[in-house]
Backbone bond lengths (Angstrom), bond angles and torsions (degrees), N, CA, C in turn:
res aa  C-N    CA-C-N  psi(-1)  N-CA   C-N-CA  omega(-1)  CA-C   N-CA-C  phi
1 X - - - 1.430 - - 1.547 107.23 -
2 X 1.372 115.69 122.24 1.401 119.66 179.26 1.552 115.62 83.55
3 X 1.351 117.26 -2.34 1.443 120.50 -177.98 1.538 111.77 -117.32
4 X 1.326 117.51 136.49 1.463 123.20 175.58 1.546 107.88 -118.98
5 X 1.302 117.41 140.21 1.448 118.23 -179.98 1.524 109.99 -139.95
6 X 1.368 113.64 151.31 1.446 121.05 179.67 1.496 109.63 -131.99
7 X 1.355 117.01 117.73 1.470 121.89 -178.75 1.501 108.60 -80.40
8 X 1.345 115.50 132.55 1.470 118.05 -174.88 1.559 112.11 -117.28
9 X 1.337 117.81 3.80 1.477 118.38 177.57 1.507 111.83 148.50
10 X 1.363 115.33 -175.07 1.460 123.89 -179.66 1.512 110.46 -122.06
11 X 1.348 116.28 152.04 1.467 119.32 170.52 1.519 108.46 -89.56
12 X 1.327 114.53 -172.70 1.429 119.57 -178.63 1.515 115.72 -63.75
13 X 1.326 113.97 -25.62 1.489 119.16 179.97 1.541 110.86 -88.49
14 X 1.292 115.52 1.06 1.488 117.68 177.19 1.519 114.18 87.90
15 X 1.339 115.95 8.67 1.432 117.98 -179.58 1.493 109.75 -86.58
16 X 1.351 115.38 130.85 1.451 119.56 -175.22 1.531 109.57 -77.26
17 X 1.332 115.35 143.07 1.486 120.26 173.42 1.515 108.96 -108.49
18 X 1.371 112.86 132.81 1.455 118.36 -176.31 1.514 110.11 -131.16
19 X 1.327 113.96 153.91 1.465 121.40 172.85 1.528 108.00 -100.47
20 X 1.337 116.68 129.50 1.458 120.99 -174.82 1.547 109.76 -113.19
21 X 1.321 115.40 133.40 1.446 120.98 176.75 1.542 108.72 -114.73
22 X 1.308 117.67 126.52 1.475 121.58 -178.57 1.542 107.97 -92.96
23 X 1.276 116.32 99.60 1.468 120.66 -174.98 1.510 111.74 -74.70
24 X 1.317 116.89 -13.85 1.529 118.94 178.82 1.503 109.54 -70.21
25 X 1.318 117.40 -28.16 1.494 119.63 -175.67 1.511 107.89 -101.16
26 X 1.355 116.43 69.52 1.447 121.27 -173.13 1.522 112.69 -66.48
27 X 1.293 116.53 -33.57 1.466 121.07 -178.27 1.504 111.78 -76.45
28 X 1.287 116.64 -15.58 1.465 118.39 -178.29 1.557 108.27 -142.55
29 X 1.324 114.19 53.95 1.479 119.21 -175.91 1.507 112.28 -57.60
30 X 1.296 115.71 144.66 1.413 118.90 -179.40 1.524 109.07 -148.75
31 X 1.374 113.35 154.84 1.490 122.05 173.93 1.496 107.65 -111.12
32 X 1.276 114.62 140.77 1.476 119.83 177.00 1.504 109.23 -136.89
33 X 1.279 117.88 161.45 1.467 123.04 -178.81 1.522 109.71 -108.47
34 X 1.310 114.76 132.61 1.473 117.28 177.86 1.514 107.16 -129.37
35 X 1.343 113.23 165.78 1.486 116.29 -173.48 1.501 113.12 -95.17
36 X 1.338 120.18 -10.25 1.488 119.32 -173.86 1.551 109.91 -159.75
37 X 1.311 115.81 145.32 1.463 121.19 176.29 1.572 109.80 -61.08
38 X 1.323 118.67 -23.89 1.447 121.72 179.43 1.541 109.16 -62.31
39 X 1.350 116.03 -36.94 1.416 118.85 179.49 1.552 109.89 -65.97
40 X 1.327 113.16 -36.84 1.472 117.77 179.14 1.545 110.76 -64.36
41 X 1.299 116.74 -44.09 1.433 122.59 178.06 1.543 110.74 -61.76
42 X 1.340 114.07 -41.26 1.462 122.21 -178.35 1.577 108.39 -62.06
43 X 1.317 115.26 -47.75 1.425 122.15 179.35 1.513 111.69 -61.06
44 X 1.323 115.44 -42.36 1.462 120.75 177.48 1.523 111.84 -61.44
45 X 1.360 114.37 -41.70 1.458 118.18 179.04 1.540 110.68 -65.21
46 X 1.315 116.13 -39.36 1.466 118.89 178.17 1.521 112.13 -59.26
47 X 1.351 114.21 -43.01 1.459 119.01 -179.26 1.561 110.51 -65.25
48 X 1.348 114.86 -38.47 1.466 117.36 177.50 1.526 110.89 -61.51
49 X 1.346 113.96 -45.23 1.474 119.31 -179.64 1.522 110.27 -62.74
50 X 1.328 116.52 -40.40 1.436 120.48 179.61 1.519 112.84 -61.08
51 X 1.341 114.91 -45.91 1.492 119.28 179.98 1.491 111.53 -67.54
52 X 1.390 117.23 -38.44 1.438 119.76 176.88 1.503 112.81 -61.75
53 X 1.368 114.87 -42.38 1.465 120.04 179.79 1.507 110.11 -63.87
54 X 1.314 118.21 -42.35 1.480 120.39 178.49 1.526 111.33 -62.14
55 X 1.337 115.10 -39.90 1.490 118.84 177.90 1.496 112.21 -62.78
56 X 1.351 116.24 -44.12 1.480 121.91 178.82 1.485 111.55 -61.77
57 X 1.357 116.98 -45.48 1.460 121.39 -178.84 1.549 109.05 -63.14
58 X 1.330 116.86 -39.68 1.471 119.72 178.20 1.529 111.47 -65.88
59 X 1.347 116.17 -41.64 1.467 119.09 178.06 1.526 113.43 -64.56
60 X 1.332 115.04 -37.62 1.486 118.07 179.83 1.501 109.36 -69.49
61 X 1.310 116.30 -41.89 1.511 121.95 -178.64 1.516 109.27 -62.56
62 X 1.355 116.56 -41.71 1.439 120.39 -179.57 1.578 110.12 -66.47
63 X 1.324 114.75 -38.97 1.461 117.86 -179.54 1.517 111.24 -67.49
64 X 1.346 117.54 -40.73 1.479 119.82 177.22 1.502 111.14 -64.70
65 X 1.332 116.47 -41.75 1.446 117.72 179.37 1.491 113.34 -63.57
66 X 1.379 116.43 -38.06 1.477 119.39 176.49 1.473 111.97 -64.67
67 X 1.364 117.36 -40.69 1.464 121.48 -178.70 1.520 109.82 -67.40
68 X 1.303 119.14 -40.59 1.454 122.13 179.99 1.530 109.55 -66.41
69 X 1.330 116.81 -39.35 1.429 121.47 179.98 1.531 109.91 -64.20
70 X 1.372 115.67 -40.51 1.452 119.11 179.32 1.518 112.13 -67.31
71 X 1.377 116.06 -40.57 1.444 119.49 176.15 1.526 112.01 -60.11
72 X 1.326 116.20 -43.80 1.460 120.18 179.79 1.501 110.72 -63.86
73 X 1.355 116.78 -39.51 1.443 120.01 -179.90 1.519 110.10 -66.03
74 X 1.313 116.73 -42.61 1.501 121.39 178.14 1.535 110.25 -63.46
75 X 1.348 117.70 -39.93 1.436 121.55 -179.29 1.518 110.19 -65.76
76 X 1.350 116.54 -42.91 1.450 117.96 177.14 1.510 112.56 -64.97
77 X 1.341 115.51 -41.58 1.435 120.24 179.44 1.539 110.21 -62.49
78 X 1.350 116.51 -41.61 1.480 119.81 177.49 1.482 110.44 -61.54
79 X 1.312 117.57 -44.74 1.471 121.83 -179.28 1.520 110.36 -60.01
80 X 1.278 118.58 -43.53 1.454 123.48 -179.10 1.553 109.40 -63.39
81 X 1.370 116.12 -47.78 1.454 119.51 -179.47 1.524 111.47 -63.79
82 X 1.352 116.19 -38.90 1.470 118.58 178.31 1.533 109.76 -63.52
83 X 1.346 116.40 -39.89 1.426 118.15 -179.13 1.526 112.37 -68.06
84 X 1.322 115.64 -37.66 1.478 120.68 176.36 1.502 110.52 -63.31
85 X 1.330 118.40 -43.02 1.466 123.62 178.27 1.503 110.69 -62.11
86 X 1.374 115.97 -44.76 1.473 118.86 179.38 1.538 111.85 -65.44
87 X 1.343 115.54 -40.94 1.475 117.84 177.84 1.511 110.41 -63.37
88 X 1.334 118.41 -39.21 1.453 123.46 177.80 1.524 110.26 -61.62
89 X 1.376 114.88 -46.58 1.482 118.10 179.34 1.520 111.27 -62.82
90 X 1.290 118.12 -42.95 1.486 121.22 -178.91 1.505 109.24 -64.09
91 X 1.303 118.08 -36.32 1.467 121.10 178.63 1.546 110.70 -64.52
92 X 1.338 115.72 -42.19 1.482 118.82 178.90 1.465 111.49 -67.43
93 X 1.363 118.08 -38.99 1.462 123.12 179.99 1.539 108.74 -61.30
94 X 1.348 117.31 -45.14 1.456 122.10 178.60 1.521 109.70 -58.66
95 X 1.337 117.81 -41.47 1.413 121.43 -177.99 1.558 110.08 -67.21
96 X 1.315 115.55 -40.96 1.460 121.97 178.75 1.549 109.87 -58.62
97 X 1.296 115.82 -50.00 1.505 120.78 -178.17 1.495 109.74 -65.38
98 X 1.333 119.15 -44.72 1.433 120.76 -179.48 1.523 111.14 -63.53
99 X 1.310 116.45 -37.36 1.476 120.02 176.55 1.512 110.48 -65.63
100 X 1.311 118.07 -42.65 1.471 121.40 179.46 1.552 110.65 -62.30
101 X 1.334 116.15 -36.28 1.464 119.63 179.59 1.518 111.42 -62.87
102 X 1.287 117.56 -27.67 1.484 120.66 -179.38 1.499 113.41 -59.27
103 X 1.350 116.59 -22.97 1.450 120.49 -175.19 1.529 114.82 -100.38
104 X 1.336 115.42 7.86 1.475 117.23 177.22 1.526 110.01 -58.08
105 X 1.329 112.02 135.12 1.484 118.34 -179.33 1.542 111.67 95.06
106 X 1.351 118.53 -13.86 1.479 120.26 176.92 1.564 108.56 -64.16
107 X 1.352 115.99 130.96 1.448 118.93 -177.81 1.491 115.35 -64.35
108 X 1.362 113.67 154.18 1.468 119.99 174.82 1.529 108.74 -78.74
109 X 1.316 115.38 133.34 1.475 121.20 173.71 1.524 108.38 -139.57
110 X 1.273 115.06 122.05 1.487 120.65 -177.37 1.519 108.19 -63.89
111 X 1.370 114.68 130.92 1.403 122.31 178.39 1.509 116.86 75.04
112 X 1.376 116.86 4.83 1.481 119.77 -176.07 1.504 110.10 -97.64
113 X 1.329 115.25 157.23 1.451 122.81 179.69 1.510 110.28 -152.39
114 X 1.339 116.42 66.72 1.437 121.49 -179.86 1.549 109.13 -156.14
115 X 1.331 118.97 165.04 1.456 120.42 179.76 1.569 112.86 -61.95
116 X 1.366 119.06 -11.21 1.448 121.11 175.51 1.495 111.06 -82.61
117 X 1.308 117.93 -15.64 1.477 121.17 177.96 1.508 111.51 172.13
118 X 1.346 117.51 148.58 1.445 123.20 -179.64 1.546 109.99 -137.22
119 X 1.332 115.44 147.80 1.444 116.20 157.16 1.507 106.28 -96.19
120 X 1.348 118.45 -178.17 1.516 119.03 -168.73 1.551 110.76 -64.11
121 X 1.336 117.57 -47.67 1.460 118.09 -176.16 1.545 110.54 -77.42
122 X 1.332 116.18 -25.86 1.471 119.10 174.75 1.504 111.02 -64.99
123 X 1.322 116.04 -38.87 1.488 119.92 178.01 1.555 111.34 -64.03
124 X 1.297 117.30 -51.02 1.512 119.83 -178.09 1.506 108.32 -64.60
125 X 1.311 120.51 -39.42 1.462 121.76 179.58 1.532 110.13 -63.77
126 X 1.300 116.60 -44.41 1.510 120.86 -178.91 1.490 110.55 -62.26
127 X 1.358 118.38 -44.43 1.447 122.94 -177.98 1.505 110.65 -62.91
128 X 1.340 117.27 -51.04 1.448 119.28 -174.42 1.539 112.43 -72.53
129 X 1.301 115.66 -29.30 1.471 116.28 178.10 1.511 112.60 -62.24
130 X 1.308 117.96 -29.26 1.459 124.47 176.48 1.517 109.89 -56.11
131 X 1.371 116.14 -28.59 1.501 119.51 -177.45 1.497 111.61 -111.06
132 X 1.348 117.28 25.61 1.398 123.98 172.77 1.563 116.30 78.11
133 X 1.321 116.23 16.60 1.452 120.37 -178.80 1.537 109.05 -110.47
134 X 1.329 118.23 116.26 1.448 121.57 -179.66 1.501 108.97 -93.66
135 X 1.333 114.50 126.03 1.484 119.73 177.66 1.544 109.15 -109.27
136 X 1.264 114.65 157.89 1.453 120.91 172.96 1.543 107.80 -60.04
137 X 1.330 113.61 150.25 1.473 117.71 -175.84 1.525 112.56 -74.50
138 X 1.297 119.77 -18.04 1.460 121.54 -179.77 1.511 112.37 -107.47
139 X 1.324 117.03 152.81 1.460 119.65 176.34 1.510 111.60 -65.06
140 X 1.324 117.91 -32.75 1.465 122.33 179.42 1.561 109.98 -65.62
141 X 1.339 115.35 -35.01 1.492 119.60 177.42 1.501 113.12 -77.92
142 X 1.340 117.57 -34.04 1.488 121.22 -174.10 1.504 111.26 -65.72
143 X 1.310 119.15 -26.54 1.456 119.20 -178.60 1.536 111.72 -67.90
144 X 1.367 117.49 -14.83 1.433 122.62 175.64 1.553 112.45 -99.19
145 X 1.339 117.02 3.63 1.451 119.71 -178.32 1.512 114.79 -85.56
146 X 1.309 115.70 -6.21 1.463 119.82 -179.97 1.499 113.21 -140.17
147 X 1.323 117.23 -172.08 1.471 124.09 177.26 1.538 107.65 -84.81
148 X 1.301 117.65 129.23 1.459 121.40 179.95 1.518 109.22 -67.61
149 X 1.351 119.30 137.20 1.421 124.60 176.43 1.536 111.88 -128.71
150 X 1.298 116.52 150.13 1.455 118.66 176.66 1.517 110.72 -81.13
151 X 1.347 116.75 161.50 1.451 120.20 -175.94 1.522 109.96 -62.58
152 X 1.316 119.85 -34.47 1.470 122.14 179.86 1.497 113.00 -67.18
153 X 1.361 116.24 -16.77 1.464 119.66 -176.90 1.528 111.78 -108.35
154 X 1.308 116.95 10.96 1.482 120.65 -176.82 1.550 110.73 -61.40
155 X 1.349 114.35 148.20 1.447 121.80 174.98 1.512 107.88 -137.31
156 X 1.320 117.61 157.23 1.457 120.46 176.44 1.496 109.63 -56.82
157 X 1.317 117.68 140.55 1.430 123.88 -179.23 1.541 112.16 98.70
158 X 1.316 117.18 -18.18 1.502 120.86 177.36 1.546 108.91 -66.97
159 X 1.322 114.47 151.45 1.470 120.37 171.69 1.519 110.44 -89.93
160 X 1.284 117.59 137.49 1.462 122.00 177.08 1.526 109.56 -121.03
161 X 1.334 115.71 144.78 1.469 121.35 -170.50 1.532 110.40 -126.15
162 X 1.326 113.75 147.73 1.436 122.49 -174.93 1.534 109.49 -138.70
163 X 1.305 116.66 156.70 1.454 118.98 169.44 1.495 110.51 -68.22
164 X 1.314 115.92 161.35 1.443 120.99 -177.99 1.548 111.42 -75.49
165 X 1.349 115.41 -170.40 1.473 120.50 -173.39 1.531 110.83 -62.01
166 X 1.336 117.46 -29.00 1.404 118.91 -178.40 1.543 113.54 -69.20
167 X 1.337 113.59 -21.81 1.456 117.77 -177.06 1.530 115.15 73.22
168 X 1.345 114.29 13.49 1.469 120.91 -179.33 1.531 108.56 -126.25
169 X 1.332 114.72 156.18 1.461 118.43 176.65 1.519 113.10 83.55
170 X 1.316 114.35 -158.60 1.486 120.17 -174.82 1.517 112.02 -92.37
171 X 1.330 114.34 -145.96 1.444 122.53 -175.59 1.513 110.84 -66.19
172 X 1.334 116.47 132.55 1.463 121.93 175.31 1.481 114.84 -137.10
173 X 1.324 116.94 -2.09 1.455 120.19 -176.30 1.571 109.55 -155.60
174 X 1.377 114.85 148.51 1.474 119.42 -176.13 1.540 108.90 -143.74
175 X 1.337 114.63 149.09 1.439 122.06 175.71 1.532 111.50 -147.31
176 X 1.307 115.52 177.99 1.492 120.43 -177.60 1.490 108.53 -116.23
177 X 1.305 117.82 127.12 1.500 121.61 -179.12 1.507 107.81 -68.93
178 X 1.370 114.98 130.52 1.461 122.35 179.32 1.533 111.73 -108.62
179 X 1.318 117.30 -25.85 1.497 121.30 -177.62 1.492 109.29 -157.18
180 X 1.370 115.81 139.86 1.466 121.72 176.11 1.545 107.68 -120.30
181 X 1.314 116.58 127.80 1.440 122.29 179.85 1.514 112.92 -88.96
182 X 1.322 117.90 164.93 1.435 123.16 -178.87 1.544 113.15 -60.04
183 X 1.311 116.05 -27.71 1.476 120.25 -179.20 1.518 113.01 -92.27
184 X 1.366 116.47 17.46 1.443 124.59 177.62 1.541 114.20 70.91
185 X 1.297 117.93 5.34 1.467 119.07 171.53 1.591 105.81 -78.90
186 X 1.307 115.17 161.67 1.475 118.18 -174.79 1.527 111.95 -147.83
187 X 1.296 113.44 159.49 1.460 123.70 174.65 1.537 106.59 -107.71
188 X 1.355 115.57 149.11 1.470 118.27 177.71 1.533 109.74 -147.92
189 X 1.295 115.23 150.23 1.469 122.10 177.16 1.522 109.03 -105.36
190 X 1.327 117.75 137.17 1.457 121.84 -172.57 1.501 109.15 -160.69
191 X 1.303 115.07 167.87 1.503 120.03 174.85 1.529 105.96 -102.07
192 X 1.331 115.80 109.69 1.471 123.58 -178.44 1.510 109.75 -96.83
193 X 1.305 113.83 144.23 1.468 118.84 -178.69 1.551 112.63 -56.05
194 X 1.356 115.05 -40.06 1.479 120.26 -175.74 1.498 116.16 -81.82
195 X 1.325 118.62 -27.03 1.454 121.45 -172.69 1.519 116.51 -132.27
196 X 1.314 117.87 6.24 1.465 121.17 -176.93 1.527 111.44 68.96
197 X 1.348 115.50 -151.85 1.456 119.95 -178.74 1.523 108.88 -70.84
198 X 1.368 115.42 120.54 1.479 120.81 -177.68 1.483 107.15 -152.27
199 X 1.358 113.68 170.34 1.468 120.80 177.75 1.532 108.19 -109.41
200 X 1.352 116.59 134.86 1.441 121.72 -176.63 1.506 108.88 -132.03
201 X 1.321 116.12 173.50 1.455 123.69 177.08 1.557 108.89 -118.14
202 X 1.277 115.71 145.41 1.480 118.40 179.29 1.478 114.03 -70.03
203 X 1.388 115.99 -13.58 1.473 120.18 179.19 1.501 111.91 -81.89
204 X 1.326 119.32 -9.40 1.452 120.94 174.79 1.538 108.25 -62.82
205 X 1.300 117.10 136.44 1.463 121.83 -173.14 1.510 113.57 -54.35
206 X 1.345 117.89 -38.84 1.427 120.68 -178.16 1.542 110.82 -60.66
207 X 1.358 115.20 -41.64 1.479 117.89 -175.79 1.533 112.57 -90.59
208 X 1.324 119.17 -29.13 1.457 120.41 -178.17 1.519 111.67 -61.24
209 X 1.294 119.35 -32.48 1.444 123.10 -178.40 1.520 112.68 -90.39
210 X 1.313 116.68 -6.99 1.495 120.07 -178.15 1.535 113.41 -113.18
211 X 1.316 117.34 2.41 1.508 119.82 -177.02 1.507 109.24 -63.68
212 X 1.316 115.69 135.69 1.445 123.28 -179.33 1.512 112.29 -111.52
213 X 1.326 117.89 -51.80 1.453 121.64 -179.22 1.507 110.84 173.81
214 X 1.367 117.20 -166.86 1.442 122.02 -174.76 1.511 109.37 -148.99
215 X 1.321 116.56 159.99 1.477 122.13 171.23 1.477 110.59 -144.62
216 X 1.309 117.05 157.75 1.502 123.41 -178.38 1.529 109.65 -114.41
217 X 1.321 116.15 120.71 1.451 121.46 178.52 1.552 112.04 -105.10
218 X 1.299 116.96 -7.92 1.461 120.89 178.65 1.560 111.01 -112.85
């Protein structure tokens, strides 16, 4: 392939002498002398192998480039979708907190769950139901309604749980995180026995010694 040759005779041993033209090198054509047509065939085979190898390398390179481009596209698409999901979640959390703020000053009523009065779990249930999230009716049950999170990982919208007034036993009170500070302290809105729906800080002595844990339902 790409080679032309012209045989011009034999030597004393009967070996044919040929003139070879390399047609692949058109810009610098040359004639050379070889001792046998076998050499010509061998050189032609080498050229075929060389061209095949170049084609295979090109095909592999193109395939790798296409795969990398697809991976990059998928990664970018995933990043965009994740950002959209996070933005949507943040928007819902803002709505939840703003809705909860609307009930500040509502009196505490044991077993109640309406704008006329709330107990602690009735308040959280009422607020989240507005956004299509059904919580257990008791604070003890609500701690199992979401994914448990450590205090250092708290985010606005998380539920936080405390022991009851006795300060003994398990969960007896619940609120909704409204703000998280850089030092991992937080603010939360809840329906307290003494003041109704109000916003408190976990650093207040009453709550700091009664903190149990938190969960995320959004």
